[in-house]
C-alpha positions as CSV (number, residue, x, y, z in Angstrom):
1,M,-31.7,-94.6,16.5
2,I,-32.0,-94.6,12.6
3,S,-29.7,-93.9,9.9
4,V,-30.8,-91.9,6.9
5,T,-29.3,-90.2,4.0
6,I,-30.2,-86.4,3.3
7,N,-29.1,-85.1,-0.1
8,G,-26.3,-87.6,0.0
9,E,-25.2,-87.1,3.7
10,R,-25.6,-89.7,6.1
11,R,-27.2,-88.7,9.4
12,Q,-28.3,-90.3,12.5
13,L,-31.8,-89.5,13.9
14,E,-32.4,-90.6,17.7
15,A,-36.0,-91.7,16.7
16,P,-37.9,-92.2,13.5
17,L,-39.6,-88.7,12.7
18,N,-42.1,-87.7,10.3
19,C,-41.2,-85.5,7.5
20,T,-42.7,-82.3,9.1
21,E,-40.6,-83.0,12.3
22,L,-37.3,-83.6,10.1
23,L,-37.8,-80.3,8.1
24,A,-38.4,-78.6,11.5
25,R,-35.1,-80.1,12.7
26,L,-33.4,-79.0,9.7
27,D,-34.8,-75.4,10.1
28,L,-36.7,-75.7,6.9
29,A,-40.2,-75.3,8.7
30,G,-42.3,-73.0,6.8
31,K,-40.2,-72.9,3.9
32,R,-41.2,-74.0,0.3
33,V,-39.6,-77.2,-0.2
34,A,-39.9,-80.4,-2.5
35,L,-39.1,-83.9,-0.8
36,E,-38.3,-87.0,-2.4
37,R,-38.0,-90.3,-0.3
38,N,-36.5,-93.3,-1.9
39,G,-37.3,-91.8,-5.4
40,E,-40.8,-90.8,-4.7
41,I,-42.1,-87.3,-4.4
42,V,-43.9,-86.9,-0.9
43,P,-46.9,-84.6,-1.3
44,R,-46.9,-81.8,1.2
45,S,-50.2,-83.2,2.5
46,Q,-48.4,-86.2,3.6
47,F,-45.6,-84.7,5.5
48,A,-47.2,-85.2,8.9
49,V,-47.9,-88.8,8.4
50,E,-45.1,-90.0,6.4
51,R,-42.6,-91.6,8.8
52,L,-38.9,-92.2,8.1
53,A,-37.5,-95.5,8.3
54,E,-34.1,-97.1,8.6
55,G,-32.0,-96.6,5.4
56,D,-34.3,-94.1,3.8
57,R,-32.8,-91.9,1.1
58,L,-34.2,-88.2,1.0
59,E,-33.7,-85.4,-1.3
60,I,-34.9,-82.1,-0.1
61,V,-34.8,-79.0,-2.7
62,V,-35.7,-75.5,-1.3
63,A,-37.3,-73.2,-3.6
64,V,-35.4,-69.8,-3.9
65,G,-37.1,-66.7,-5.2
66,G,-35.3,-64.3,-7.3
67,G,-34.9,-62.9,-10.9
């Protein structure tokens, strides 16, 4: 198990996931999101290879359309 902080909330994950797997687990797969890991923006092209580690701090922002 690893512990990460997502949008200020501490969460336990049963195994290290990559960003794509995390977004799927959070029901955000296919949505337009920006993801920051430990203060660094993670490019969408790196979501599948960027693995989370113990203590990571993530900020996830979902784009919302409207006018």
